[in-house]
C-alpha positions as CSV (number, residue, x, y, z in Angstrom):
1,A,26.9,-7.3,-12.3
2,A,26.4,-9.9,-9.8
3,P,27.7,-13.4,-11.0
4,G,24.7,-15.5,-13.0
5,E,24.6,-18.6,-14.7
6,V,26.9,-20.8,-16.7
7,C,26.6,-20.5,-20.3
8,G,25.4,-23.9,-21.7
9,T,27.9,-23.5,-24.9
10,C,31.2,-22.2,-23.7
11,G,31.0,-22.9,-20.1
12,K,31.9,-19.6,-18.8
13,E,29.9,-17.8,-16.1
14,R,27.6,-15.1,-17.5
15,H,26.2,-12.0,-16.0
16,E,22.6,-11.6,-15.4
17,A,22.5,-8.0,-16.4
18,A,23.7,-8.9,-19.8
19,L,21.4,-11.7,-20.4
20,L,18.3,-9.5,-20.2
21,T,18.7,-7.8,-23.1
22,S,17.2,-9.8,-25.7
23,H,13.2,-9.1,-26.7
24,H,13.1,-12.6,-28.4
25,Y,10.1,-14.3,-26.7
26,S,8.2,-17.5,-27.5
27,V,5.4,-19.6,-26.0
28,N,5.7,-23.5,-26.8
29,G,8.2,-22.9,-29.4
30,D,5.8,-20.2,-31.1
31,D,7.6,-16.9,-31.5
32,L,5.8,-13.5,-30.4
33,A,6.4,-9.9,-29.4
34,G,7.0,-9.4,-25.6
35,A,3.8,-6.8,-25.9
36,D,1.5,-9.7,-26.8
37,L,2.9,-12.2,-24.2
38,E,-0.2,-12.4,-22.0
39,G,-2.6,-12.6,-25.1
40,S,-0.6,-15.7,-26.1
41,Y,-1.0,-17.1,-22.7
42,Y,-4.8,-17.0,-22.6
43,G,-6.0,-16.9,-26.2
44,G,-7.3,-20.1,-27.9
45,G,-8.4,-23.3,-26.3
46,G,-6.3,-23.5,-23.1
47,G,-3.8,-26.1,-22.1
48,G,-1.2,-23.6,-21.4
49,G,2.5,-24.1,-21.8
50,E,5.9,-22.2,-21.1
51,A,6.8,-18.7,-21.9
52,S,10.6,-18.5,-22.9
53,R,13.1,-15.9,-24.0
54,Q,16.1,-16.5,-25.7
55,R,19.4,-14.5,-24.5
56,R,22.5,-14.2,-26.1
57,C,25.8,-15.1,-24.1
58,P,28.0,-11.7,-24.2
59,R,31.1,-14.0,-23.9
60,C,30.5,-16.6,-27.1
61,G,27.5,-15.4,-28.6
62,A,25.1,-18.4,-27.9
63,L,21.8,-18.1,-27.8
64,Q,20.2,-19.6,-24.5
65,H,16.5,-20.8,-24.0
66,D,15.3,-19.5,-20.6
67,V,11.7,-20.2,-19.3
68,V,10.4,-16.8,-17.9
69,G,6.7,-18.0,-16.8
70,T,4.1,-20.5,-17.3
71,T,0.7,-19.9,-18.8
72,R,-1.3,-21.5,-15.6
73,D,1.1,-21.4,-12.7
74,E,1.6,-17.6,-12.2
75,F,-1.9,-16.1,-13.4
76,G,-5.2,-17.6,-12.6
77,G,-7.2,-18.1,-9.2
78,S,-10.6,-18.0,-7.8
79,L,-10.9,-14.3,-7.1
80,S,-13.8,-12.4,-8.9
81,V,-13.6,-8.6,-10.1
82,A,-16.1,-7.7,-7.2
83,G,-13.6,-9.6,-4.8
84,A,-10.6,-7.9,-6.4
85,A,-12.2,-4.7,-5.7
86,A,-13.0,-5.4,-2.0
87,T,-9.5,-6.8,-1.3
88,L,-7.9,-3.6,-3.2
89,A,-10.2,-1.2,-1.3
90,A,-9.5,-2.9,1.9
91,T,-5.6,-2.5,1.4
92,N,-5.9,1.0,0.1
93,L,-8.5,2.5,2.8
94,G,-7.5,2.4,6.8
95,A,-5.0,4.1,8.5
96,G,-4.4,6.8,5.9
97,V,-7.9,8.4,6.7
98,L,-6.9,9.1,10.4
99,S,-3.8,11.2,9.6
100,L,-5.4,13.3,6.6
101,P,-6.5,16.2,8.8
102,V,-3.1,16.7,10.5
103,S,-1.6,16.6,6.9
104,F,-4.1,19.6,6.2
105,R,-2.9,21.3,9.1
106,Y,0.7,21.1,7.9
107,T,-0.3,22.3,4.6
108,G,-3.3,24.2,4.9
109,W,-6.5,22.8,3.4
110,A,-6.2,24.0,-0.2
111,L,-2.6,23.2,-0.8
112,G,-3.4,19.8,1.0
113,L,-6.2,19.1,-1.6
114,V,-3.9,20.1,-4.6
115,L,-1.4,17.5,-3.1
116,L,-3.4,14.8,-2.3
117,G,-5.0,14.8,-5.9
118,V,-1.7,14.9,-7.4
119,V,-0.8,11.8,-5.1
120,A,-4.0,10.1,-6.2
121,V,-3.4,10.5,-9.8
122,L,0.5,9.3,-9.7
123,C,-0.8,6.4,-7.4
124,D,-3.2,5.4,-10.0
125,A,-0.9,5.8,-12.8
126,G,1.5,3.6,-10.6
127,L,-0.9,0.8,-10.1
128,V,-1.9,0.8,-13.7
129,M,1.9,0.5,-14.7
130,L,2.5,-2.3,-12.4
131,V,-0.5,-4.2,-13.9
132,R,1.0,-3.7,-17.5
133,C,4.3,-4.6,-16.3
134,A,2.8,-8.0,-15.0
135,R,1.2,-8.5,-18.4
136,Q,4.3,-8.0,-20.3
137,T,6.4,-10.4,-18.2
138,G,4.0,-13.0,-17.4
139,H,5.0,-12.8,-13.4
140,A,2.8,-12.5,-10.6
141,S,5.1,-10.7,-8.0
142,L,7.1,-7.6,-7.6
143,Q,10.1,-9.3,-7.1
144,Q,9.8,-11.6,-10.2
145,I,9.2,-8.4,-12.4
146,G,12.1,-6.6,-10.7
147,F,14.3,-9.6,-11.7
148,A,12.7,-9.4,-15.1
149,Y,13.6,-5.8,-16.0
150,Y,16.8,-5.4,-13.9
151,G,18.3,-8.8,-12.9
152,T,19.1,-9.8,-9.4
153,A,19.7,-6.0,-8.2
154,G,16.2,-5.3,-9.2
155,R,14.9,-8.4,-7.2
156,R,16.9,-7.3,-4.3
157,A,15.6,-3.8,-4.3
158,V,12.0,-4.7,-4.4
159,E,12.5,-7.4,-1.7
160,V,13.9,-4.7,0.9
161,I,11.4,-2.1,0.1
162,L,8.7,-4.7,0.7
163,V,10.1,-6.0,3.9
164,V,10.6,-2.8,5.4
165,L,7.2,-1.1,4.1
166,L,5.2,-4.0,5.0
167,F,7.0,-4.5,8.6
168,F,6.0,-0.7,9.7
169,A,2.6,-0.9,8.1
170,Q,1.9,-3.9,10.4
171,I,3.1,-1.7,13.3
172,I,0.8,1.2,12.4
173,H,-2.1,-1.1,12.1
174,C,-1.4,-2.6,15.5
175,I,-1.2,0.8,17.1
176,I,-4.4,1.9,15.6
177,F,-6.6,-1.2,16.9
178,S,-5.1,-1.5,20.2
179,G,-5.1,2.5,20.7
180,H,-9.0,2.7,19.7
181,V,-10.3,-0.4,21.5
182,H,-8.3,0.8,24.9
183,H,-10.0,4.3,24.3
184,S,-13.3,3.1,23.7
185,L,-13.0,0.6,26.9
186,V,-11.8,4.0,29.0
187,E,-14.7,5.9,27.6
188,W,-17.1,3.3,28.6
189,G,-16.0,3.5,32.2
190,A,-13.1,0.8,32.3
191,P,-10.0,2.1,34.6
192,A,-7.4,3.2,32.3
193,T,-4.9,1.1,34.3
194,A,-7.1,-1.9,34.2
195,W,-5.1,-5.1,32.8
196,Y,-7.9,-5.7,30.3
197,A,-7.7,-2.1,29.1
198,N,-3.8,-2.4,28.7
199,E,-2.8,-1.7,25.0
200,A,-0.3,-4.4,24.9
201,F,-2.9,-7.0,26.1
202,I,-5.7,-5.8,23.5
203,G,-3.0,-6.1,20.8
204,G,-2.0,-9.4,21.9
205,C,-5.6,-10.9,22.2
206,V,-6.0,-9.4,18.5
207,L,-3.0,-10.8,17.0
208,A,-3.8,-14.3,18.6
209,L,-7.6,-14.0,16.8
210,L,-5.7,-13.3,13.7
211,Y,-2.8,-15.9,13.9
212,P,-5.0,-18.2,11.6
213,L,-5.6,-15.9,9.0
214,V,-1.9,-15.0,8.7
215,L,-1.4,-18.7,7.8
216,L,-3.4,-18.7,4.6
217,R,-1.7,-19.3,1.3
218,D,-2.9,-16.6,-0.7
219,L,-5.4,-13.5,-0.6
220,S,-8.5,-14.9,-2.1
221,G,-9.6,-16.4,1.3
222,L,-9.5,-12.8,2.5
223,K,-12.3,-11.4,0.4
224,F,-15.0,-11.8,2.9
225,T,-13.0,-10.1,5.7
226,S,-12.1,-7.4,3.2
227,A,-15.7,-6.8,2.5
228,V,-16.4,-6.3,6.3
229,S,-13.5,-4.1,6.5
230,V,-14.9,-1.9,3.7
231,C,-18.5,-1.8,5.4
232,A,-16.9,-0.7,8.6
233,M,-15.0,2.3,7.0
234,C,-18.4,3.4,5.7
235,F,-19.8,3.3,9.1
236,F,-17.0,5.3,10.4
237,L,-17.2,7.8,7.5
238,I,-21.2,8.2,8.3
239,A,-20.6,8.5,11.9
240,F,-17.7,11.1,11.6
241,V,-19.8,13.2,9.2
242,V,-22.8,13.1,11.1
243,Q,-21.2,14.1,14.3
244,Y,-19.6,16.8,12.7
245,G,-22.8,18.5,11.7
246,R,-24.2,17.8,15.2
247,R,-21.2,19.3,17.1
248,D,-21.9,22.0,19.8
249,G,-20.1,24.6,17.5
250,D,-20.7,27.6,19.5
251,G,-19.0,26.4,22.8
252,D,-21.9,27.1,25.1
253,G,-22.0,23.8,26.5
254,D,-25.5,23.4,25.6
255,G,-25.0,20.4,23.3
256,V,-27.1,22.4,20.5
257,A,-25.9,21.9,16.8
258,T,-24.9,25.1,15.4
259,G,-24.5,23.7,11.5
260,L,-21.7,23.1,9.3
261,G,-20.4,26.5,9.7
262,P,-17.7,27.1,12.4
263,G,-18.7,28.8,15.7
264,P,-17.0,31.9,16.7
265,D,-14.7,30.1,19.4
266,V,-14.0,27.0,17.7
267,V,-10.4,26.1,16.8
268,A,-11.7,25.6,13.1
269,A,-11.2,29.5,13.0
270,T,-7.2,29.1,12.9
271,T,-7.5,26.9,9.5
272,R,-5.9,28.3,6.6
273,P,-5.9,27.6,3.0
274,F,-2.0,27.7,2.3
275,D,0.5,27.1,5.0
276,L,3.4,26.3,3.1
277,N,6.5,25.7,5.4
278,V,9.0,23.0,6.0
279,D,6.5,20.9,7.9
280,S,4.8,20.6,4.5
281,L,7.1,17.6,4.0
282,L,5.8,15.7,6.7
283,A,2.4,16.0,5.0
284,L,4.0,14.6,1.9
285,S,5.2,11.5,3.7
286,I,1.7,11.1,5.2
287,L,-0.2,11.5,1.8
288,A,2.5,9.2,-0.1
289,V,1.2,6.2,1.9
290,A,-2.4,6.9,1.9
291,F,-3.1,5.1,-1.4
292,V,-0.3,2.5,-1.1
293,C,-1.6,-0.8,-2.3
294,Q,1.1,-1.3,-5.0
295,F,2.4,-4.6,-2.8
296,N,-1.0,-6.4,-3.6
297,V,-1.9,-5.2,-6.8
298,V,0.1,-7.7,-9.0
299,T,-1.0,-10.5,-6.7
300,V,-4.7,-9.5,-6.9
301,F,-4.4,-9.3,-10.7
302,A,-2.7,-12.6,-11.0
303,E,-5.6,-14.4,-8.8
304,L,-8.2,-13.1,-10.9
305,R,-10.2,-16.1,-12.3
306,D,-10.1,-15.5,-15.9
307,K,-8.7,-13.2,-18.9
308,R,-12.2,-11.4,-18.9
309,S,-11.8,-10.5,-15.0
310,R,-8.2,-9.5,-15.7
311,D,-9.2,-7.2,-18.7
312,R,-11.0,-5.1,-16.0
313,M,-8.6,-4.7,-13.4
314,E,-7.6,-1.0,-14.6
315,W,-11.1,-0.1,-14.0
316,V,-10.8,-1.7,-10.5
317,I,-8.1,0.4,-9.7
318,H,-9.5,3.5,-11.1
319,G,-12.7,2.9,-8.9
320,T,-10.6,2.0,-5.7
321,V,-8.2,5.2,-6.1
322,G,-11.3,7.4,-6.9
323,S,-13.4,6.1,-4.0
324,A,-10.3,6.5,-1.4
325,L,-9.7,10.1,-2.8
326,F,-13.5,10.9,-1.8
327,I,-13.3,9.4,1.4
328,Y,-9.9,11.2,2.1
329,V,-11.1,14.5,0.9
330,L,-14.2,14.3,3.1
331,V,-12.4,13.3,6.2
332,G,-9.6,15.6,5.9
333,L,-11.4,18.8,5.4
334,I,-14.1,18.0,8.1
335,G,-11.3,16.9,10.8
336,Y,-9.2,20.1,9.8
337,H,-12.2,22.5,9.8
338,W,-13.6,20.8,13.0
339,F,-10.2,21.0,15.1
340,G,-8.1,23.3,13.1
341,A,-4.8,24.0,14.7
342,A,-5.2,21.7,17.6
343,T,-5.6,18.7,15.0
344,L,-3.7,15.7,16.1
345,G,-2.0,12.7,14.3
346,D,-5.0,10.5,14.9
347,V,-8.0,12.4,14.4
348,L,-10.2,10.1,16.8
349,D,-7.8,10.9,19.5
350,Q,-9.1,14.5,19.9
351,P,-10.1,15.2,23.3
352,Q,-13.2,17.1,21.7
353,L,-14.7,13.7,20.8
354,D,-14.6,12.6,24.4
355,G,-17.8,11.4,26.0
356,D,-19.2,11.0,22.4
357,R,-20.8,7.6,22.4
358,V,-21.3,7.7,18.4
359,M,-17.6,8.4,18.1
360,D,-16.9,5.6,20.3
361,V,-18.5,3.2,18.2
362,A,-16.7,4.8,15.1
363,R,-13.4,4.1,17.0
364,L,-14.4,0.6,17.4
365,A,-15.4,0.5,13.4
366,I,-12.0,1.9,12.6
367,A,-10.3,-0.8,14.9
368,L,-12.2,-3.4,13.1
369,V,-11.1,-2.3,9.7
370,M,-7.4,-2.4,10.9
371,I,-8.1,-5.8,12.2
372,F,-9.6,-7.2,9.1
373,K,-6.8,-5.3,7.0
374,F,-3.9,-6.6,9.1
375,P,-3.6,-10.1,7.1
376,L,-3.7,-8.2,3.9
377,I,-0.5,-6.6,4.8
378,A,1.0,-9.8,7.0
379,L,0.6,-12.2,4.1
380,P,2.9,-10.1,1.6
381,F,5.1,-9.4,4.1
382,R,5.6,-13.2,5.0
383,D,6.0,-13.9,1.3
384,A,8.5,-11.3,0.9
385,V,10.6,-12.4,3.9
386,N,10.3,-16.2,2.6
387,E,11.3,-15.1,-0.7
388,V,14.9,-14.0,0.6
389,I,15.3,-16.6,3.2
390,L,14.0,-19.6,1.2
391,A,15.0,-18.5,-2.3
392,G,11.7,-19.6,-3.8
393,K,11.2,-22.9,-1.7
394,T,7.6,-23.6,-0.5
395,P,7.8,-23.3,3.3
396,S,6.1,-26.0,5.3
397,R,3.3,-25.4,7.7
398,L,5.2,-25.7,10.6
399,F,7.7,-23.1,9.4
400,L,5.1,-20.7,8.7
401,A,3.6,-21.4,12.2
402,V,6.8,-20.3,13.8
403,E,7.8,-17.4,11.8
404,M,4.6,-15.7,11.9
405,G,4.5,-16.2,15.6
406,I,7.8,-14.4,16.0
407,T,6.6,-11.7,13.7
408,L,3.4,-11.1,15.4
409,S,5.3,-10.7,18.8
410,V,7.9,-8.5,17.3
411,V,5.3,-6.2,15.9
412,L,3.0,-5.9,18.8
413,G,6.4,-5.1,21.2
414,I,7.4,-2.2,18.8
415,S,4.1,-0.8,18.1
416,Y,3.7,-0.5,22.2
417,A,6.7,1.3,22.3
418,M,6.3,3.8,19.5
419,K,2.4,4.4,19.9
420,S,2.5,7.7,17.8
421,L,0.7,7.0,14.5
422,S,1.7,10.4,12.7
423,K,5.3,9.6,13.4
424,A,5.2,6.0,12.4
425,F,3.3,7.1,9.4
426,T,5.8,9.8,8.4
427,L,8.7,7.5,9.0
428,L,7.0,4.8,6.8
429,G,6.2,7.4,3.8
430,C,9.9,9.0,3.8
431,T,11.4,5.5,3.5
432,T,9.7,3.2,1.7
433,G,6.3,4.5,0.8
434,I,7.3,7.1,-1.7
435,A,9.6,4.5,-3.2
436,I,6.7,1.9,-3.9
437,A,4.2,4.5,-4.5
438,F,5.9,6.2,-7.5
439,M,9.5,5.5,-8.0
440,L,9.1,1.4,-8.4
441,P,6.3,1.5,-11.1
442,A,8.2,4.1,-13.0
443,A,11.7,2.3,-12.9
444,F,9.5,-0.8,-14.2
445,F,7.6,1.0,-16.7
446,L,10.7,2.6,-18.4
447,R,12.1,-0.9,-19.1
448,A,8.6,-2.0,-20.3
449,I,8.3,0.8,-22.7
450,Q,11.5,-0.3,-24.2
451,R,10.1,-3.6,-24.6
452,G,6.9,-2.4,-26.3
453,V,4.2,-2.0,-23.9
454,V,3.2,1.2,-25.1
455,S,2.3,1.7,-28.9
456,G,2.7,5.0,-31.0
457,R,5.6,7.6,-30.8
458,W,3.6,10.2,-28.9
459,N,2.1,7.7,-26.3
460,R,5.7,6.3,-25.6
461,T,6.8,9.9,-25.0
462,A,4.1,10.7,-22.6
463,A,4.8,7.7,-20.9
464,K,8.4,8.1,-20.4
465,A,7.7,11.8,-19.3
466,L,5.3,10.6,-16.6
467,S,7.7,7.7,-15.7
468,I,10.9,10.2,-15.4
469,A,8.5,12.9,-13.5
470,M,7.4,10.0,-10.9
471,L,11.2,9.0,-10.4
472,S,12.4,12.6,-10.1
473,F,9.6,13.5,-7.7
474,G,10.4,10.3,-5.4
475,A,14.2,11.4,-5.4
476,V,13.7,14.6,-4.1
477,S,10.9,13.8,-1.6
478,V,12.6,10.7,0.1
479,P,15.9,12.5,1.3
480,S,14.1,15.8,2.1
481,S,11.2,13.9,4.0
482,L,13.7,11.9,6.1
483,V,15.5,14.9,7.2
484,M,12.5,16.7,8.3
485,I,11.3,13.7,10.2
486,I,14.2,13.4,12.2
487,Y,14.6,17.2,12.7
488,T,11.1,17.3,14.1
489,W,11.0,14.0,16.1
490,N,11.1,15.5,19.4
491,R,8.9,18.5,18.7
492,K,6.0,18.5,20.9
493,D,3.7,20.3,18.3
494,V,4.2,17.3,15.7
495,N,2.2,14.5,17.0
């Protein structure tokens, strides 16, 4: 165990792992069970107070009084339930929708639907687990929850996962919005080599416009841009479905729609219901990050304006994941049915869509989704990095300005060099996407179960079984998917 604090009684150095074994909590001196912690925070006539825990020194046996949270500082903000739903939906929806069709190509549409449904259910459960862990510990960040359950090792593990996940997520979003704006400009007559159509130039201009937003202190200031992002996603969805129905399916070039069924010569005829092979592991990496908003869910929960709003958070989660699942199923099936074995890693890069003015506008809508979603990723990344390098100290405005300027420059450079969306997605999924979607919530919840977050013998047994299943799923998926992406990195049919 890592060295910890010094015991106030015997003066010996204590170890943090040994200090986190007691379940004795109090608020302003009033004893309570750990499972009732949040209720004591918000019940009654306000005023607040400190939540503390008594921990026993393993050497001398003396009880130590440690503050683990406060009633007002960590929870409570200006976010409404509608704002929370918009923020969580904007975090959830986005880049994943463009790679769902190629994941169905890797697995077949039937197996892809099964895997997508399983991932959606597990991610929904993981989000609920994180919210309940936040309630129990009284903490408003994953790092603090990790420390409350696993000490310094838990906090460090969360910090590594968040930094890697959010760094690659920024790169993915930069690839998408710069690539699709470039594509639309070329479709509208701009020379592909023109300086103003260069992807690096486009990405730099967009990131410069986003720069003030990534300097905000919290997520509540992004609720309106989140709403715009959700509206843009709805426009893309409508345009994609409409153009699929209007496509020239018989391939005679007359532009006459042939209905929703595949024509005799279209590549959709090569679609399969089941295609289980080693490439299916690539699909699992893509699907794993399709519902990832775990890095924001605790922050969104903590910024809700009152206890009544926080009590509705689990319904917000169910609605957000359910809506995302509907959109992903629709786009995944249509995209794979439309392009079949020729489906690319980014469905909007299909050459069959070139010259379609509606889809050009849809590309810009997706670019807008990615642009307004970018700060929802950049702010948690910044906070995760600062948690490590500043050890909890509040950074100055100048520090944030310099830090985010460097971060955006590095993201722009790597995104321009990488360019492949599906490779970035699979790399993200098989490293930290699976870890934060399945393993981290399950590991936290196992400790929360020990502290009484679930009541009833059968409920505890079911919760433990689900948590162990999620941990096992992640432990198998991470190394196998990582080996697969390295093995297929230079294959031309994996785009």
